[in-house]
ROKE-275489 format. One record per residue (C-alpha): x, y, z. Coordinates in steps of 0.1 Angstrom, whole numbers, padded with zeros to 4 digits, always signed. Each point is the difference from the previous one (the first is absolute). Example, Ala and Ser with C-alpha at 12.3 -4.5 7.8 and 13.67 -1.06 7.14 Angstrom:
residues 2
+0123-0045+0078+0014+0034-0007
***
This chain:
residues 429
-0107-0197+0498-0016-0007-0033+0008+0024-0027-0028+0020-0013-0017-0008-0033-0003+0029-0025-0031-0021-0013-0014+0001+0036+0005+0037+0001-0017+0005-0035-0032-0019+0013+0003+0022+0033+0000+0033-0022-0030-0013-0021-0020-0006+0031+0009+0036+0011-0009+0018-0036-0029-0022-0011-0017-0011+0028+0005+0030+0025+0001+0023-0030+0035+0017+0011+0021+0015-0028+0029-0014-0011+0022+0027+0016-0020-0006+0032+0009-0035-0001+0034-0001-0007+0006+0025+0029-0020-0017+0024+0008-0039-0004+0029-0014+0020+0002-0031-0021+0010+0024-0028+0021+0026+0024+0021-0033+0007+0011-0011-0034+0031+0011-0013+0015+0006-0035-0013-0021-0029-0029-0022+0025-0014+0038+0005+0003+0007-0037-0016-0032-0009-0029+0002+0024-0009+0036-0014+0002-0011-0033-0022-0028+0007-0026+0020+0014+0004+0025-0028-0007-0023-0025-0032-0015+0017-0015+0036-0002+0008+0011-0032-0012-0034-0016-0025-0009+0027-0032-0003-0021+0017-0024-0025+0016-0018+0023-0032-0011+0019-0014-0009-0032+0031-0022-0011-0002-0014+0036-0041-0004-0001+0003-0024-0029+0027-0022+0017-0021-0003+0031-0021-0029+0001-0031-0012+0022-0007+0038+0015+0002+0033-0009+0034+0018+0000-0015+0030+0022-0016-0029+0025+0037-0008+0012+0013+0015+0029+0014+0035-0006+0034-0011+0011-0001-0029-0025-0011+0026-0028+0026+0022+0006+0029-0029+0003-0014-0014-0032+0005+0036-0014+0033+0002+0009+0011-0035-0013-0016+0014-0035+0014+0033+0000+0034-0018+0003-0005-0023-0030-0019+0021-0022+0016+0034+0008+0037-0001+0018+0005-0034-0023+0014-0017+0034+0009-0036-0010-0028-0023+0001+0014-0027+0027+0011+0030+0024-0035+0020-0004-0018-0030+0008+0020-0018+0028+0005+0032+0019-0036+0016-0004-0014-0038+0013+0027+0000+0026-0010+0035+0009-0035-0013+0006+0012-0017+0032+0008+0035+0018-0032+0018-0011-0029-0006+0024-0028+0000-0027+0018-0022-0022+0014-0026+0021-0023-0028-0011-0002+0012-0035+0037-0013-0014-0017-0025-0021-0024+0025-0018+0030+0026-0005+0023-0025-0013-0026-0015-0026-0009+0035-0011+0036+0010-0005+0010-0027-0020-0026+0008-0026+0013+0033-0002+0020+0012-0030+0026+0030-0007-0022+0010-0030-0036-0004+0018-0003+0038-0002+0009+0002-0036-0027-0028-0010-0027+0012+0021+0003+0030-0026-0022+0021+0022-0006+0040-0002+0022+0022+0019-0029+0012+0020-0007-0036+0018+0033+0005+0024-0028+0023+0017-0033-0010+0021-0035+0005-0022-0012+0031+0020+0034+0018-0008+0003-0013-0034-0036+0015-0006+0008+0031+0014+0032+0005-0020-0015-0012-0035-0030+0022+0005+0020+0032+0010+0029-0004-0023-0011-0025-0027+0011-0029-0011+0032+0008-0014+0005+0025+0027-0005-0027+0028+0021-0025-0020+0028+0023-0003-0001+0010+0039-0001-0036+0009+0031-0010-0022+0021+0026+0018-0005-0015+0033+0011-0035-0013+0038+0010+0008+0017+0019+0029+0006+0034-0007+0037+0018-0007+0016+0020+0023-0007+0040-0012+0021+0026+0017-0005+0038+0001+0035+0017-0006-0005+0037+0005+0034+0006-0014+0018-0016-0027-0022-0030-0008+0021-0008-0031+0031-0004+0022-0017-0022+0029-0013-0023-0030+0034-0008-0009+0012-0001+0037-0027-0024+0010-0003-0022-0033-0033+0015-0008-0019+0017-0027-0013+0037+0001-0033-0002-0008-0017+0036+0005+0015+0035+0007+0011-0011+0039-0008-0039+0002+0023-0028-0004-0011-0037-0004+0015-0030+0014-0011-0035-0005+0003-0005+0040+0023+0008+0030-0002+0002+0035-0005+0035+0005+0020+0008+0034+0035-0016-0014-0003+0020-0036+0025+0023-0004-0014+0032+0005-0025-0006+0028+0018+0010+0026+0010+0032-0011-0035+0009-0012+0008+0003-0038-0035-0015-0011-0032-0016+0015-0024-0030-0010-0030+0011-0019-0013-0016-0031+0002+0022-0030-0036+0007-0004-0002+0013+0036+0025+0029-0011-0027+0012-0023-0023+0023+0022+0033+0020+0011+0010+0005-0036-0035+0011-0007-0001+0025+0027+0037+0012-0009+0005+0017+0033+0024+0029-0005+0028+0015+0022-0014+0021+0029-0037-0013-0003-0019-0010+0030-0015-0035-0008-0019-0020+0021+0002-0041-0003-0034-0011+0015-0003-0037+0010+0040+0000-0002+0013-0031+0016+0020-0018-0010+0017+0029-0014+0011-0008-0037-0018+0032-0012+0012+0019+0028+0034-0006-0011-0003+0008-0034-0017+0033+0008+0027+0007+0025+0026-0007-0028-0015+0028-0023+0009+0028+0026-0035+0003+0009-0009+0007+0037-0021-0030+0009-0024-0009+0026-0005-0038+0007-0037-0007+0012-0014-0033+0013-0025-0012+0025+0022-0027+0013+0029+0013+0022+0012-0036-0005+0004+0001-0034+0013+0032+0002+0029-0011+0015+0010-0016-0031-0001+0033-0018+0022+0011+0024+0025-0029-0002-0001+0004-0038+0007+0037+0001+0028-0002+0026+0015-0031-0023-0001+0020-0031+0014+0034+0017-0033+0019-0012-0021+0024+0019-0038+0000+0008-0024+0011+0026-0019-0034+0011-0032+0006+0018-0020-0026+0013-0039+0009-0003-0034-0008-0021+0001+0020-0032-0037+0002+0005-0001+0022+0031+0035+0016-0001+0011+0035-0021+0028+0014-0009+0010+0036+0016+0002+0014-0037-0012-0015-0032+0026-0019-0018+0014+0000-0039-0006-0034-0006-0016-0030+0018+0005-0037-0008-0025-0025+0011+0007-0036-0004-0032-0011+0017-0008-0034+0015-0013-0026-0022-0008-0034-0009+0036-0004-0015-0007-0024-0027+0023+0017-0021+0028-0016+0020-0013-0035-0003+0038-0009-0013+0012+0008+0034-0033-0012+0021-0012-0034-0020-0019-0010+0032-0025+0031-0003-0026-0015-0024-0001-0029+0025-0006+0021+0035-0015+0030-0012-0039+0001+0004-0023+0020-0019-0006+0023+0031+0039+0005+0001-0001+0013-0034-0034+0021+0002+0010+0020+0029+0028+0021-0020-0022+0026-0024-0016+0020+0028+0035+0002+0018+0019+0012-0030-0031+0025-0008+0008+0013+0036+0034+0005-0002-0002+0013-0034-0022+0028+0013+0021+0005+0030+0030+0000-0021-0013+0027-0025-0005+0025+0028+0036-0001+0008+0009+0015-0032+0003+0036-0012-0017+0015-0029+0022-0008-0030+0015-0030+0015+0004-0036-0007-0017-0034+0014+0012-0034-0010-0024-0027+0008+0011-0036-0002-0008-0037+0012+0020-0034-0012-0033-0014-0012-0016-0005-0036-0034+0004+0014-0020+0027-0014-0022+0006+0032+0030+0009+0019+0016+0022-0028-0016+0017-0030-0034-0005+0020+0014+0018+0030+0016+0028-0023-0030+0007-0018-0025+0003+0030+0026+0023+0015+0005+0022-0030-0040+0000-0005-0004+0014+0034+0030+0022-0001+0000+0024-0028+0028+0018+0008+0021-0031-0006+0007-0012-0036+0025-0027-0016+0032+0016-0006+0015-0011-0031+0030-0030-0004+0024-0002-0026+0005-0035-0010+0037+0004-0009+0008+0010+0034-0010-0031+0014+0023-0024-0011+0000-0030-0001-0039+0002+0002-0008+0022-0027-0027-0021-0012-0021-0002+0035-0016+0033-0004-0038-0008+0000-0028+0017-0024-0012+0020+0034+0036+0013+0005+0013-0020+0027+0026-0026+0004-0009-0039+0002+0029-0022+0000-0014-0033-0008+0020-0030-0011+0019+0008-0033-0003+0040+0005+0040+0002-0003+0020-0024-0020+0017-0016+0030+0009-0037-0004-0010-0008+0038-0030+0024+0003-0009+0024+0027-0026+0010+0025-0033+0012-0011-0008+0037+0012-0028+0026-0004+0013+0033-0002-0020+0033-0005+0016+0036+0000-0022+0025+0010+0000+0041+0003-0014+0022+0018-0012+0031-0020+0009+0036+0015-0030+0023+0006
***
């Protein structure tokens, strides 16, 4: 039986992602070839795909200038994908040139849409050089497609878009939330404490790390811990976590000693919350329901609403997003977010608190939603934030009094996700 090629699997994954608009996670979970790979081959296939997706726009520009006689985008999709895999090996992963060329050309024989393109692939690959990305000297935003680049530049300005693009070029580190003894666990795991309860590792296979089975920590980007820090749940309070799955914020709230109810419309995704609660030995009531139709028996002390969003603040983890999300995919969220915010506000007792957050830097999903809500609901106002309590994000407080963790908002060498967070309070009558 012929050994499965990681390069062949990488092409299959790119077909799923770029041609059929699957997410990277979906493709990895559903591709039989990837599941069949083991050890270093599996890691290599994933590394090639990740490198292609992170640098796609610039890799295409390099390849286009080496394809003669036709336009690069007129080539069969699988030929383009195989060339991208080859370019990623040479320009990013620094695979030895002879191996990158010979193995990529050999792989073409097993790819249906590229069987007759071996000569072209060989010719183009031999024109590549490891320094091509440096000599291209292109702005970082050129890793994105034109429409997405315009959206981010128009929204965030040139420097903001550039910073976000640059932050996506390297795989993110592994951040863990450690509710007790973060300093001790940083030492045990060989990591660095980067927040009140956050430990950063360069990398790691999660379920093999010390403390996973005993539930001493869970995976959560350091910026994602901020909403609960801002909410500041107290022991004995009843806190509702709306749109709770997969449960990182639910675990944070539960670890504070508050009574927490985790609400999510997806029963399947809510199972992840229950699994995480069981592993970490924390407690929460889990309810599968649509938050716009469900009401608690009594009003609660505080609500955390982590609303569905375009997730463009997590491009470090999902570099495929600019290439697979259509304009209509992005435009549908503000109305959903507004309905959820209205519903969540009705669940809070007078004098209670509500934190609204989204993992996207787009104002139309963040500050615009909050401002419209406050204008329509005079009994609500922004709660004052104490910047010093937001370590390491003290500089992330906006002029409106919200939080926006754009790249550079914290002095962390390997960055963080981009979150918008608003802290609101319901006035007592």
